[in-house]
C-alpha positions in Angstrom: -1.2 -19.2 -16.6 -4.0 -20.1 -14.3 -6.9 -17.7 -13.6 -5.7 -17.4 -10.0 -2.2 -16.4 -11.2 -3.7 -14.0 -13.7 -5.7 -12.1 -11.0 -3.5 -12.6 -8.0 -2.4 -9.0 -7.8 -5.9 -7.7 -7.9 -7.0 -10.1 -5.3 -4.1 -9.2 -3.0 -5.0 -5.6 -3.2 -8.2 -5.9 -1.1 -8.8 -7.0 2.4 -11.5 -6.8 5.1 -12.4 -4.1 7.6 -11.2 -6.4 10.4 -7.8 -6.8 8.8 -7.4 -3.0 8.2 -8.4 -2.3 11.8 -5.9 -4.8 13.1 -3.0 -3.7 10.8 -3.5 0.0 11.4 -4.4 -0.4 15.1 -7.8 1.3 14.5 -11.3 0.5 15.7 -13.6 -1.2 13.1 -16.0 1.7 13.6 -13.3 4.2 12.6 -12.6 2.2 9.4 -16.3 2.0 8.5 -16.6 5.8 9.2 -13.9 6.5 6.7 -15.5 4.2 4.1 -18.8 6.0 4.5 -17.1 9.4 4.1 -15.4 8.1 0.9 -11.9 8.4 2.5 -11.3 4.7 2.0 -12.4 2.8 -1.2 -14.5 -0.2 -0.5 -17.4 -2.3 -1.8 -19.8 -4.3 0.2 -20.9 -7.8 -0.8 -23.0 -10.1 1.3 -22.5 -7.9 4.3 -18.7 -7.9 4.0 -16.7 -4.8 3.0 -13.8 -5.4 0.6 -11.4 -2.6 1.2 -8.8 -1.3 -1.3 -5.5 -1.4 0.5 -4.1 1.4 -1.6 -6.7 3.8 -0.4 -6.0 2.9 3.2 -2.3 3.5 2.7 -3.1 6.9 1.0 -5.1 7.9 4.1 -3.0 6.5 7.0 0.3 5.6 5.5 1.8 2.1 5.9 0.7 0.2 9.0 2.8 0.4 12.1 5.0 -2.6 13.0 4.9 -3.9 9.4 7.2 -6.8 8.9 10.1 -6.1 6.6 9.0 -8.6 4.0 6.4 -11.3 3.8 6.2 -12.7 0.2 2.5 -13.4 0.2 1.5 -10.4 2.4 -0.6 -8.0 0.3 0.6 -4.9 2.3 4.2 -5.8 1.5 3.4 -6.2 -2.2 1.8 -2.7 -2.2 4.6 -1.2 -0.3 7.1 -2.4 -2.9 4.9 -0.8 -5.7 4.6 2.5 -3.9 8.4 2.7 -3.3 9.0 1.9 -7.0 6.8 4.6 -8.3 
């Protein structure tokens, strides 16, 4: 098993503020506001926030207009996990 395969799930569980804003149809400022208030889990590295998708789903639910299934889409992967639990 390659290192990429070993950590694929963890890497697919994070995204950027821009992607969160686009998927949930929010303003980037709104996303950052919730990060600063600890409503969304994120870490900042080299000026870029890496956002934990699970915390966004906990706050706002699944994004509107989410495609039924996209095999490499991290949101779809998380959605399957939440439904299974």
